[in-house]
C-alpha positions in Angstrom: -7.3 -19.3 -16.3 -7.1 -18.0 -19.9 -5.0 -15.1 -18.7 -2.1 -17.4 -18.0 -2.0 -18.7 -21.5 -3.3 -16.0 -23.9 -0.9 -14.2 -26.1 -3.1 -11.1 -26.1 -3.8 -10.3 -22.5 -5.0 -6.7 -23.2 -7.8 -7.8 -25.5 -8.8 -10.6 -23.0 -9.1 -8.1 -20.1 -10.8 -5.3 -22.1 -13.4 -7.8 -23.5 -14.5 -8.8 -20.0 -17.9 -7.6 -18.9 -18.3 -5.7 -15.6 -20.9 -7.6 -13.7 -20.9 -6.0 -10.3 -20.5 -2.4 -9.0 -16.7 -2.0 -8.3 -15.6 -1.3 -4.7 -18.7 -2.6 -3.0 -17.5 -6.0 -1.7 -14.5 -8.3 -1.6 -14.0 -10.6 -4.5 -10.5 -11.8 -5.4 -10.1 -11.3 -9.1 -6.8 -11.4 -10.9 -8.4 -9.5 -13.8 -8.8 -6.4 -11.6 -5.1 -6.4 -10.8 -4.3 -6.8 -14.4 -6.5 -3.9 -15.3 -4.8 -1.8 -12.6 -1.4 -2.7 -14.1 -2.6 -1.6 -17.6 -3.8 1.7 -16.1 -0.4 2.3 -14.4 1.3 1.7 -17.7 -1.0 4.2 -19.4 -0.5 6.8 -16.6 3.3 6.5 -16.4 3.9 5.9 -20.1 6.3 3.0 -19.0 6.2 -0.7 -19.2 5.1 -1.9 -15.7 8.2 -4.0 -15.1 10.4 -1.0 -15.9 8.3 1.3 -13.7 8.5 -1.2 -10.8 12.3 -1.6 -11.3 13.0 2.1 -11.4 10.6 3.1 -8.6 11.4 0.7 -5.9 12.9 -2.7 -6.9 16.4 -1.3 -7.6 16.2 1.5 -5.0 15.4 -1.1 -2.3 18.6 -2.9 -3.2 17.2 -5.9 -5.1 20.1 -8.1 -6.0 18.9 -10.0 -9.1 17.1 -8.9 -12.2 13.6 -10.4 -11.6 11.9 -11.4 -14.8 8.2 -10.8 -14.9 6.2 -12.9 -17.3 4.5 -11.3 -20.2 1.7 -12.4 -22.5 3.8 -12.7 -25.6 7.0 -11.4 -27.2 4.9 -9.3 -29.6 2.6 -7.6 -27.1 5.0 -7.6 -24.1 2.2 -6.9 -21.6 3.3 -7.8 -18.1 1.1 -10.2 -16.2 0.4 -7.8 -13.3 -1.5 -10.4 -11.3 1.3 -12.8 -11.0 4.6 -14.3 -12.2 7.5 -12.3 -10.9 10.5 -14.6 -10.5 12.9 -13.5 -7.8 15.1 -14.6 -4.9 13.9 -15.2 -1.3 16.1 -12.3 -0.2 14.5 -9.9 -2.7 11.0 -10.9 -1.7 12.1 -10.4 1.9 13.2 -6.9 0.9 9.8 -6.2 -0.4 8.2 -7.3 2.9 10.7 -5.1 4.7 9.8 -2.1 2.5 6.2 -2.5 3.6 7.1 -3.1 7.2 9.0 0.2 7.1 6.0 2.0 5.7 7.5 2.4 2.2 10.8 3.8 3.5 14.2 2.4 2.5 17.5 3.7 4.0 15.9 7.1 4.7 14.2 7.4 1.3 10.4 7.2 0.9 10.0 4.8 -2.1 6.2 4.2 -1.6 3.6 6.4 -0.1 3.2 5.6 3.6 -0.6 6.3 3.5 -1.0 3.8 0.7 1.0 1.2 2.6 -1.3 1.7 5.7 -4.3 1.4 3.4 -3.0 -1.7 1.7 -2.5 -3.4 5.0 -6.0 -2.7 6.3 -9.1 -4.7 5.4 -11.4 -2.7 3.1 -14.5 -4.9 3.4 -16.1 -6.3 6.5 -16.6 -9.7 4.7 -12.9 -10.0 4.2 -10.9 -9.1 7.3 -8.1 -11.3 5.8 -7.3 -9.1 2.8 -6.1 -5.5 2.2 -4.9 -4.3 -1.2 -2.7 -7.1 -2.6 -1.7 -8.3 0.9 -3.2 -11.1 3.0 -3.8 -10.3 6.6 -3.8 -12.5 9.7 -2.7 -13.0 13.3 -0.3 -15.3 15.1 -0.6 -15.4 18.9 -2.2 -11.9 18.8 0.6 -10.5 16.6 -0.5 -8.8 13.4 0.7 -10.5 10.2 0.7 -9.4 6.5 1.9 -11.5 3.7 1.9 -12.0 -0.1 1.4 -15.4 -1.6 1.9 -16.9 -5.0 -0.3 -19.3 -6.8 2.1 -22.2 -6.2 2.5 -21.7 -2.5 5.2 -19.0 -2.4 4.9 -16.8 0.7 6.5 -13.6 2.1 5.2 -13.4 5.6 5.9 -10.2 7.7 5.4 -10.1 11.5 6.3 -6.5 12.3 6.1 -6.8 16.1 9.0 -9.3 16.1 10.9 -7.8 13.1 10.4 -11.1 11.4 10.1 -11.9 7.6 9.7 -15.4 6.5 10.0 -16.3 2.8 8.9 -19.6 1.2 9.8 -20.3 -2.4 7.6 -23.3 -3.4 6.0 -25.1 -6.2 3.2 -26.8 -4.4 0.3 -25.1 -2.7 -1.6 -26.4 0.2 -5.3 -25.9 0.1 -7.0 -23.3 2.4 -8.0 -24.5 5.8 -11.7 -25.0 6.1 -13.3 -21.7 7.3 -10.0 -19.8 6.9 -8.4 -17.7 4.2 -5.0 -19.2 5.0 -3.5 -22.4 3.7 -3.3 -25.5 5.9 0.5 -25.2 6.2 0.6 -21.4 6.7 1.0 -21.4 10.5 3.4 -24.3 10.3 5.9 -22.1 8.5 5.6 -19.4 11.1 5.9 -21.9 14.0 9.0 -23.4 12.4 10.6 -20.0 11.9 10.1 -19.2 15.6 11.5 -22.6 16.5 14.6 -21.8 14.5 15.2 -18.3 16.0 14.4 -19.2 19.6 
């Protein structure tokens, strides 16, 4: 929780102690995503939001400048684990980019091997999670989706060429025994009702 409010996110993350061997089992940790974002900045020499914008946000035709929350004006470190503000259409474009294996209008924006890997469970104890994407099924159809901490969803059902985006500010708790929220399937069912 401190990561949402600190003005020095880098120090907070770098002061965390490694308590488990990385890559051995599933555990959802925002700090891991933040550390990865910091590594990307160091490797590219660019601010993460600039890198994202140049590499695939603008090339995939995003229509609005999507602000990404930072820790403070002084440090300007992007919160890689959350807090991108955008439109439903631009979040749908991101889902479409993944549905198309990283290709947009004939141009490969993201590595297709990475896309496949990110949409595949890495750990047997977490068949519901890839790399940054939640995974599921609806009536035997494969689903992948992103979700925000306030109930925002970008659900992709490739078999039906369907992308559902929910911009929300309230989150429904996870269904008992499920990785998905109680209302997750309701949004999918309603989308099918609308298009049928």
